[in-house]
N, C-alpha and C positions, 0 to 999 in steps of 0.2 A: 719767475717765467716770464712774466709781462711787464712791459715798460710804456709809457706814453711820452715821454721826452727824448730827443734828442742826446743819444748816450755818445761814447767811443766808438763802440761797435758801427754804427750811424756814421757817423764823424771820419771815420777810416776808409769810409767807401768813396767820398767825393775826391783822396786821395789816388784811387783804385782806376789803372789803366788800362788790364787787359780783363773782357766781361764775357765771357758765352750766355750766348739767351737762346732759353728754348720755351718756345711757344708752342701749344696745345692741337690736334685736330678742330678740339669745338670751335676754337677761337679763329683758327683761321679759315674756316670753311663755313663761318655764320652756321657751327649747329648742323652741319652736314648738305645747307644749301648751297654750296657753291664756295670757291675763293671769294674771300670778301675784299673787294678790292678799296673798300673804303677804312678797315683797317688797319693792311700793309701800307695805305699808306699814309695815316698816322704815324705805325710803327718808323718806317724808313725815314719820316719827317722828324722824328725824336734819334734815330741813327745818327743821320746827316749830321744832327747839333752836338751830339755827343762823339763825331769822329773831329769835329772843329773844337773840341777841347782836349784832346786827343786822348781819347778811349778808344783802343781798336775792341770791335764788337767783331764777333762772331755767332752769327744767325743760328740756329738748330730750330730747324721746323718741320712738325709735323707736318699731314694733309694731304698726304699725296692719294691715299688710296680714298679719303674721303673725299677729295675733289671729284677721282678718277668716279666714285659709286655714285655723284650728280650728274656726272656730264653721262654718264650709261643708264641713270635712271633706276638706280639699284635701290631697291628699298629697307636690306639689311649688308652689312657685312658680307663678303663670298668669306665661304668654311672650305672649298676645296684651292689650294694651294694654286693650282695655274692660273686659278680664274680671280684668285687676289694678285699674284704679280702682276698678269696682266691689264686689272684693275690698274695696281700702283702705276704703272708705266703710262698709259691714260693721260692719269691725276700729275703726276710728275713734271711733264711738259707741261701743263697749263699752268699750276704753282708756280713754275721757275720763271717763266712768260712774266706773270705779275710779278715776282719782284725786281727781276732784269726791270720795267719798265718803269717800276716807282721810285728804285735807286736810280736811276738816271735820268729821271725827272730835277735830282740833289746833284748832278755832276757826280755819280758814283760806280762804280761798277764791281757786281756781284759775281759771284764763280761757284758752279755746284763742283758741293763734295757728297758724294755717295760712297758710304762705308755697309761693311757688313763685320761681323767678328773676326772673321779671318783674315782682316786685313789690320789688323790690332794685335791680334794673338801669334802671331808672326811676326819676330823681335825686326828681320831685317823692312818686312812691312809695313811696321808702326812706325819705323825710323821715319822712315820715308813719306809718310803722309803727314806727322809734326812737321820732319824739313818743309813740304809743302803748302801745309797751310803757314807756318811763318814767313815763306817768302810772301803770298797773298798777303797778308797784314803789312809785309815792309816796302810791296807795290800800293798800297791804300785801299785794298778791294775788301770791300765785304765778302767772306766766305759764308756760305748757303749751304747747312749740313744738315744731310738727312740719311735715314738708313735706306742702302739698297734692298728694299722689296721688292723689284725686279728681278733680283737674283737670289736672295736671303733665303734657307729652308729654315727648317726649326735648329736644326744642330749647328747655325750658325749666326743665325737671328740674336740682336742684342736683348731682346724683348719691350721694350717701349723705348722712346726717346729721351724719358726724364736721365734712364740709365747712358744712353750717347750720349749726350748732354754734358753728365759727370763724368765719364771718360775724355772727352771730348778738353774739359778743363781741366782735366790732369797729364790729358797731349800735352797742351800748351801751357802747361804752368800758371794759367790766369787767376786773375785775383777774384774772382767774383764769379759766380752761378746763379743767372736769374731766370726762373722759374716762372713764364706767366699761366697762369690755369683759369677757371672760371669759377674758381672761389678766392676768397680775398686774405687768405692765408690760411694757418694751421689752424685748426681749433680745439681744445679741449673736448670737444664732442661732436658727433655730426650733424651742422647745424641746420641741414637739410632734416632733421626728423627734432629735434634739440631744440627750441626756442631758447634756452637758457644758455648754449655755448657761446664760452667765451673766446675770443682772437686772443690766441699766444704771437706777441707784440716780436720776443727775443727766446734764445735760447741758445741751447749747446747743441751741436747735431748729433752728436755720442748719448745723447738722454737717451737710456730706452724706455722715458714712459713714452713720447712723441711717437715710438710705433706703434703701442696701442691705441693710443689717439686717434692715431691713421686709420684705422678699419681696413675694412676690404675691399671698400668701392671702388668699381671705376667707371667708366663711362662708354658708353656705345659705342661713340665713333673709335674712341682709342684704348690701346691694351693696358696704360697703365692705372691710378689711381694716387691718391696722399701717402700712401704705403710707398709706393716707386718714390715719390719726390724727395719724402723722409731719406732714403735708402742711399738717393742722389745725392744729397747734402752729404752722406755719412761717408761716400766714393771723392767727392770733390773737396773734401777738408783735410783729403790724405797727401794733397801737395797744396796744402793751409787756405785754401779757399774757402770764402764765405758764401751761404746759400740763401736769397732771396726768395720768396715764393709769393707773389701776390699778382693780385686781378688782371690781367691783361687787357680790359680793357677800363679801366680805370686811369681817367684822363691825365696826358702826360705820365702816363707812368713808371717808365722810367727816366726820364729829366728828374723827375721827383725822389725817386730811388740814389739818383749821383748827385741831386743836392744834398742826401743826407737824412730825406723826409722819413717821419716815423709811420710807414704806410705797411701791409705786408706783414709776413713773417721773416725774419732775420734770424739767422740759424749760423752760429758763429764755429768756427772750425778746431776749437782749441790751440792745441802748445803739437803736438805730438807731429810732422810732415815725414813723410818715405822719401825714399829714394826714388830715383824714375825709373831703376831696375823693380822694387821692392811694386811701385804704382803699376806695373805693364804686368805684375805676377800676380797681383790681387786682381787683373781686372781678364783675368785667364776665365770666358763664363763655362769652358768644356772642361769638367772632372773627367778624368780618365779613371781613377782607382781611388778606395777608402783604405787609410788603415787604422789599428785600433789599436791606440796607447795606452803602456801601463800608467800608473801614477806617479811615478818617480817620472817617468819620460815625460809627463803633461808636466810638472812641475818645471821641471828643465827650462823646456819650451818658456814655459807663461812668466819664471821669474828669473831664470838668468839669462835669457835669451839664446838659448843653445841650438848645435843642430843637433838635427832630429840621427840619433844610432840606430843600428839594427838593434840593439840588446834591446830597446824599451818597445817592441813592436808586439804584439799579441798575433795579430791577424791581418789579413791584406786580400780584397777581393778587386776584381778589375781587370782589364787587358791594358797594360798599358806599356809604352815604352819608356825607353831613357829620356830624361828630357819632358816625360810631360806631367800634365797638373796631377796632381793626388790630394785629398783633402785629410786630413789627421782629426782623429775624433777621440776622443775619451771611452771609456766602457761602456756608457752610459748613451751613447749614440750623440754627443755634441761635440758641434765642431771645437775645433781647439785653433788649428792654424790650417795651410793649405802651402802648396810648394812644390819645387819642379825637382823631381826624384832623380837620383842618378843611376838608379837599376830599373830591368826589366821587370814584367809580372812574374817571370820563372824564376830569375835571380831573385827576387825580394823575396818569393817566397821559399825560395832553401838557406838564406840568411836570417831573415828575420827570429829575435831570442840570441841573435848568438853575439859574443865579444868582438868587437870591432878587428882586433888581432888574429883571430878566426878565420877573417873572410877571405883571403888569400888562399889556404889549404882548402876552403869548402869551393870556392867556385877556379881554383887553379890558373889563376893569372894574377897581377896587379891590382889592386882594387883603392877605390875609395874610402877613407873609414866614416863616410856620414851617409847615408842613407838621404838623408836633404840637407842641404851645407846651410848655413845660418843666413846667408848672404843668399841664396834661391827658397826661403821661408819669410812668410809673413801670418801675425795672428790674427784671428778672428776676432770682433768684439764679443765681448763677456753677457 
């Protein structure tokens, strides 16, 4: 897993054109003390240099809530939703002003993009968001993306900006996702408690060992941790993007990464690149139902890439409509796949366990033979 010299994976980064860079709250706000203007000036200087070398940069920035907390003098992140959203509204204005001022010093224009999960769950809004981001890049603008904490509720929340960064990466089919954090990368143990922890310089984003290594720790200001960064790398890999995890205060970190220097952790995407539609399906976070599959159906999905037929489903739970996202599980509760179902919950309950040629007779109308067509189905990591 480890590497000490520049290799083909790092060399490829020097040719990468479109980067999505995510930076966390702790870095942006100097540990919660307020917007760190010096840090933002440093990053924007690097971005300006990358732009002159034909890199396109999309900047995903946390920090609105942390900045709002600093302005209001709050000692802890608000627990009540309305207070959290008010804090974000205050902080977002100051945050964007800092970015705009910093970019203007380099003759660059920034644009604010605030997203919720609803903006990407709806196919039309998803395509509109992608078109807008592409238009901004074509104008030479640096989009600054953040979750819309002012209106987002738990049901429409991404959960953390690592996830948002990965989704933005998929949305734009970017070459690289860079996650700037307050750690030097992924370690084989928690470096805060284990002095013998070793930095992993390179690996496969889908290596199952990395999730165990990452642990569950999260910061006081942010909502994520190293585990969310590994999951973000797995999501980014679906569009073929590599992920770099590095310390945001490393001198000239972006320029050195772009030069192929071996700093931080490089997580390579592997060879499996999903279609744009399947990536959109995979990024639907709001699960409306669950289906229990028999062993034959699990085999058909995993080994043959088949559609899911009603006869292979043992049970269904949840209240869902046609086109909603449902999770497919084996009989032990392990997730096998997720997809957009062709029938609502009432109809599904009537047809599961039956062969496809019996569905018209059961429902009294022309029907689709599949419960979930393979084009609307994505397999989950094993």
